[in-house]
C-alpha positions as CSV (number, residue, x, y, z in Angstrom):
1,X,-9.0,-3.5,2.8
2,X,-11.9,-0.8,3.2
3,X,-15.4,-2.1,3.8
4,X,-18.4,0.0,2.4
5,X,-19.0,1.9,5.4
6,X,-15.3,2.8,5.8
7,X,-15.6,4.2,2.4
8,X,-19.1,6.1,3.0
9,X,-17.4,7.7,6.2
10,X,-14.1,8.5,4.7
11,X,-15.9,10.3,1.8
12,X,-18.7,11.5,4.1
13,X,-16.0,13.6,6.5
14,X,-13.8,15.0,3.0
15,X,-16.8,16.2,1.3
16,X,-18.2,17.9,4.3
17,X,-15.0,19.4,5.6
18,X,-14.3,20.9,1.9
19,X,-17.7,22.8,2.0
20,X,-16.8,23.8,5.8
21,X,-19.6,22.2,7.5
22,X,-19.9,21.1,10.8
23,X,-21.6,17.7,11.6
24,X,-24.8,19.3,12.9
25,X,-25.2,21.8,10.3
26,X,-24.7,18.5,7.7
27,X,-27.6,16.9,10.0
28,X,-29.9,19.6,9.7
29,X,-29.7,20.2,6.0
30,X,-30.1,16.4,5.6
31,X,-33.1,15.8,7.8
32,X,-31.5,13.7,10.0
33,X,-29.9,13.4,13.5
34,X,-26.6,14.5,14.4
35,X,-26.2,11.3,16.3
36,X,-27.4,9.1,13.2
37,X,-25.0,11.2,11.1
38,X,-22.4,10.8,13.2
39,X,-22.1,7.0,13.2
40,X,-22.3,7.1,9.7
41,X,-19.2,9.3,9.3
42,X,-17.3,7.1,11.9
43,X,-17.8,4.0,10.0
44,X,-20.2,2.3,12.8
45,X,-23.6,3.1,11.2
46,X,-25.4,1.2,8.6
47,X,-26.6,3.8,6.4
48,X,-29.9,3.0,4.5
49,X,-30.3,4.3,0.6
50,X,-33.0,7.1,1.7
51,X,-29.7,8.3,4.1
52,X,-27.3,8.1,1.6
53,X,-29.5,10.2,-0.9
54,X,-30.7,12.5,1.8
55,X,-26.8,13.4,2.9
56,X,-25.7,13.5,-1.0
57,X,-28.5,15.8,-1.4
58,X,-27.3,17.7,1.2
59,X,-23.6,18.0,-0.2
60,X,-24.9,18.8,-3.4
61,X,-23.2,15.6,-5.0
62,X,-24.5,12.0,-6.5
63,X,-24.7,9.3,-3.9
64,X,-22.1,7.6,-6.2
65,X,-19.5,10.1,-4.8
66,X,-20.1,8.5,-1.5
67,X,-19.8,4.9,-2.2
68,X,-17.2,5.2,-4.4
69,X,-13.4,4.1,-3.4
70,X,-11.3,7.2,-4.5
71,X,-7.8,6.3,-3.3
72,X,-7.5,2.5,-4.3
73,X,-8.4,3.2,-8.0
74,X,-7.3,5.0,-11.2
75,X,-9.6,6.1,-13.4
76,X,-8.0,5.5,-17.4
77,X,-9.5,6.1,-20.5
78,X,-7.5,4.9,-23.7
79,X,-7.2,6.7,-26.5
80,X,-8.6,4.3,-29.1
81,X,-11.9,3.8,-27.0
82,X,-12.6,7.7,-27.1
83,X,-16.4,8.8,-27.7
84,X,-16.1,12.0,-29.3
85,X,-19.7,14.1,-29.9
86,X,-20.4,16.3,-32.8
87,X,-21.3,19.5,-32.3
88,X,-21.5,22.3,-35.3
89,X,-17.8,23.0,-36.0
90,X,-16.3,21.2,-33.4
91,X,-16.0,17.8,-31.5
92,X,-15.8,17.3,-27.9
93,X,-14.7,14.4,-25.7
94,X,-15.9,14.2,-22.2
95,X,-12.8,12.9,-19.9
96,X,-14.5,12.9,-16.4
97,X,-16.7,14.6,-13.9
98,X,-15.7,15.3,-10.4
99,X,-17.9,17.0,-7.9
100,X,-16.6,19.3,-4.9
101,X,-15.5,22.7,-4.4
102,X,-12.2,24.1,-4.6
103,X,-9.2,25.4,-6.8
104,X,-9.0,24.1,-10.3
105,X,-5.6,24.5,-11.8
106,X,-4.6,23.8,-15.7
107,X,-1.1,22.8,-17.0
108,X,0.4,22.0,-20.0
109,X,3.8,19.6,-19.1
110,X,6.9,19.1,-21.4
111,X,7.9,15.8,-19.7
112,X,11.5,14.7,-20.3
113,X,13.4,12.3,-18.1
114,X,11.6,11.6,-14.9
115,X,10.2,13.3,-11.9
116,X,8.9,13.2,-8.8
117,X,5.8,15.3,-7.0
118,X,5.5,15.5,-3.3
119,X,1.7,15.1,-2.2
120,X,-0.4,18.1,-2.4
121,X,-3.2,19.1,0.1
122,X,-5.6,16.2,0.6
123,X,-8.3,15.5,-1.3
124,X,-6.4,16.7,-4.6
125,X,-6.8,14.8,-7.7
126,X,-5.1,14.8,-10.9
127,X,-6.8,14.9,-14.2
128,X,-4.0,13.9,-17.3
129,X,-4.2,13.9,-21.1
130,X,-1.4,12.5,-23.1
131,X,-1.0,15.1,-25.9
132,X,1.8,13.1,-27.6
133,X,4.3,10.7,-26.4
134,X,4.5,7.7,-24.2
135,X,4.5,8.5,-20.2
136,X,4.4,6.5,-17.2
137,X,2.4,8.4,-14.4
138,X,0.6,8.1,-10.9
139,X,0.8,7.1,-7.6
140,X,4.4,5.9,-6.9
141,X,2.9,2.6,-5.8
142,X,1.1,2.0,-8.8
143,X,1.9,4.0,-11.9
144,X,0.5,3.1,-15.5
145,X,1.7,3.5,-18.9
146,X,-0.2,5.7,-21.4
147,X,0.4,7.1,-24.9
148,X,-1.3,10.0,-27.0
149,X,-5.1,10.0,-26.5
150,X,-5.3,8.2,-23.3
151,X,-6.7,9.8,-20.0
152,X,-6.0,8.9,-16.1
153,X,-7.3,10.5,-13.0
154,X,-5.8,9.6,-9.8
155,X,-4.9,10.8,-6.1
156,X,-2.5,13.8,-6.5
157,X,-2.5,13.8,-2.3
158,X,0.1,10.8,-2.3
159,X,3.6,11.1,-3.7
160,X,3.6,10.5,-7.6
161,X,6.1,10.7,-10.4
162,X,5.8,11.3,-14.4
163,X,8.3,9.8,-16.8
164,X,8.7,9.8,-20.3
165,X,9.1,6.9,-21.8
166,X,10.3,8.0,-25.0
167,X,12.1,11.6,-25.7
168,X,9.7,14.4,-24.8
169,X,6.4,13.9,-24.3
170,X,3.7,16.9,-23.6
171,X,0.7,15.9,-21.3
172,X,-2.4,18.4,-19.9
173,X,-3.1,18.5,-16.2
174,X,-6.1,19.9,-14.7
175,X,-5.6,19.6,-11.0
176,X,-8.3,19.7,-8.4
177,X,-7.5,21.1,-5.2
178,X,-10.1,21.3,-2.1
179,X,-10.7,24.5,-0.8
180,X,-8.4,25.4,2.2
181,X,-10.4,25.3,5.8
182,X,-9.2,28.0,8.0
183,X,-6.3,26.7,9.8
184,X,-5.2,23.9,7.2
185,X,-2.3,26.2,6.0
186,X,-1.8,27.5,2.5
187,X,-3.1,24.8,0.1
188,X,-2.4,25.4,-3.7
189,X,-1.2,28.9,-3.1
190,X,1.4,29.1,-5.5
191,X,0.4,26.5,-7.9
192,X,0.8,22.7,-7.5
193,X,3.2,22.1,-10.8
194,X,5.0,25.3,-10.8
195,X,8.4,23.4,-10.8
196,X,9.4,20.0,-9.9
197,X,12.7,18.2,-10.3
198,X,13.4,16.7,-14.0
199,X,10.3,18.4,-15.4
200,X,10.9,22.0,-16.4
201,X,7.6,24.5,-16.1
202,X,6.2,25.1,-18.9
């Protein structure tokens, strides 16, 4: 089980690399010593609240983004608990907020039967809203069952699945892929959900 320092260390490293910052440059922007920041990223330091705020400010993210355990949890929003904001001529429902940089991909999937997706680039998140039907989706080691109106966010950098539980189901997926760093390969080129076994492209 991850400790608080391990979580901060992992999030700090991912966010720093997504932005193409060296440890020295991030330390300079945060007003910290490279040595102290290195200890935080290695999980051996014990950062103060002030340090976390300084690092978060330099990275352009709230402190909660540094201390949140992203790999163990899936964020689920049941449809019957939705809160809709009234506007002139329309209603809006906020599903989720994710901070970072990179590529955002939108898909409508018609799910028939079951299909499996290989992991996408490290740091990828999938945000899925069920338009119609009932589905089982998420990481292979812990999928959830959802109905129309439900929302889930889960890591897309692990093997995951999509299965319709009754005929054809339709889901809307937003995939956030971190910015590809030099020398790390092609990342999201060609799209993450263009074709998959068991699920025809929309």
